[in-house]
C-alpha positions as CSV (number, residue, x, y, z in Angstrom):
1,X,28.7,-52.1,-54.9
2,X,25.9,-53.1,-52.7
3,X,27.8,-54.5,-50.0
4,X,30.0,-51.0,-49.7
5,X,27.6,-49.6,-47.1
6,X,26.9,-52.8,-45.5
7,X,30.9,-52.9,-44.8
8,X,31.0,-49.3,-43.3
9,X,28.1,-49.9,-40.9
10,X,29.5,-53.0,-39.3
11,X,33.0,-50.9,-38.9
12,X,31.0,-48.1,-37.4
13,X,29.3,-50.4,-34.9
14,X,32.9,-51.9,-34.3
15,X,34.3,-48.5,-33.6
16,X,31.4,-47.5,-31.5
17,X,31.8,-50.9,-29.1
18,X,35.6,-50.4,-29.1
19,X,35.1,-46.4,-28.1
20,X,32.6,-48.3,-25.2
21,X,35.5,-50.2,-23.7
22,X,37.5,-47.3,-23.3
23,X,34.9,-44.9,-22.0
24,X,32.3,-45.3,-19.5
25,X,30.2,-42.3,-20.8
26,X,29.8,-44.4,-24.6
27,X,29.2,-47.3,-22.3
28,X,26.1,-45.3,-21.0
29,X,24.8,-43.9,-24.2
30,X,24.9,-47.4,-25.9
31,X,23.1,-48.5,-22.8
32,X,20.8,-46.0,-23.5
33,X,19.7,-46.3,-27.3
34,X,19.2,-50.1,-26.4
35,X,16.4,-48.8,-23.9
36,X,15.0,-46.2,-26.1
37,X,14.9,-49.0,-28.6
38,X,13.1,-51.7,-26.5
39,X,10.2,-49.0,-25.3
40,X,7.4,-48.8,-27.3
41,X,5.7,-45.2,-27.6
42,X,2.1,-45.5,-26.5
43,X,-0.2,-43.2,-28.4
44,X,-1.6,-41.7,-24.8
45,X,2.0,-40.8,-23.7
46,X,2.4,-37.7,-24.8
47,X,1.3,-34.1,-25.4
48,X,-2.7,-34.3,-26.2
49,X,-2.8,-35.1,-30.2
50,X,-3.7,-32.1,-32.5
51,X,-5.3,-34.4,-35.0
52,X,-6.4,-38.2,-35.5
53,X,-6.8,-40.3,-38.7
54,X,-8.8,-43.0,-38.6
55,X,-7.8,-45.0,-41.7
56,X,-10.6,-47.6,-41.2
57,X,-13.3,-45.2,-40.3
58,X,-12.5,-43.0,-43.6
59,X,-11.6,-39.9,-41.3
60,X,-9.7,-37.1,-40.3
61,X,-10.2,-34.6,-37.3
62,X,-7.3,-31.5,-37.2
63,X,-7.5,-29.0,-34.6
64,X,-5.5,-25.9,-35.6
65,X,-4.2,-24.2,-32.1
66,X,-5.1,-20.4,-32.2
67,X,-2.9,-17.9,-33.5
């Protein structure tokens, strides 16, 4: 029954699109989802990282905040 999961996903997408045609709020939600999927997360965009792992160099730096 490998196809059963896929069939449910297609039905769910179809209902979301139908809902979007009837609701302006749902249209905006789907538009925002597409935008966030298209944007790339850059390492320097968020808060400073506490930890850094260098797989090539074989090192890890862990910064534990004071309690």
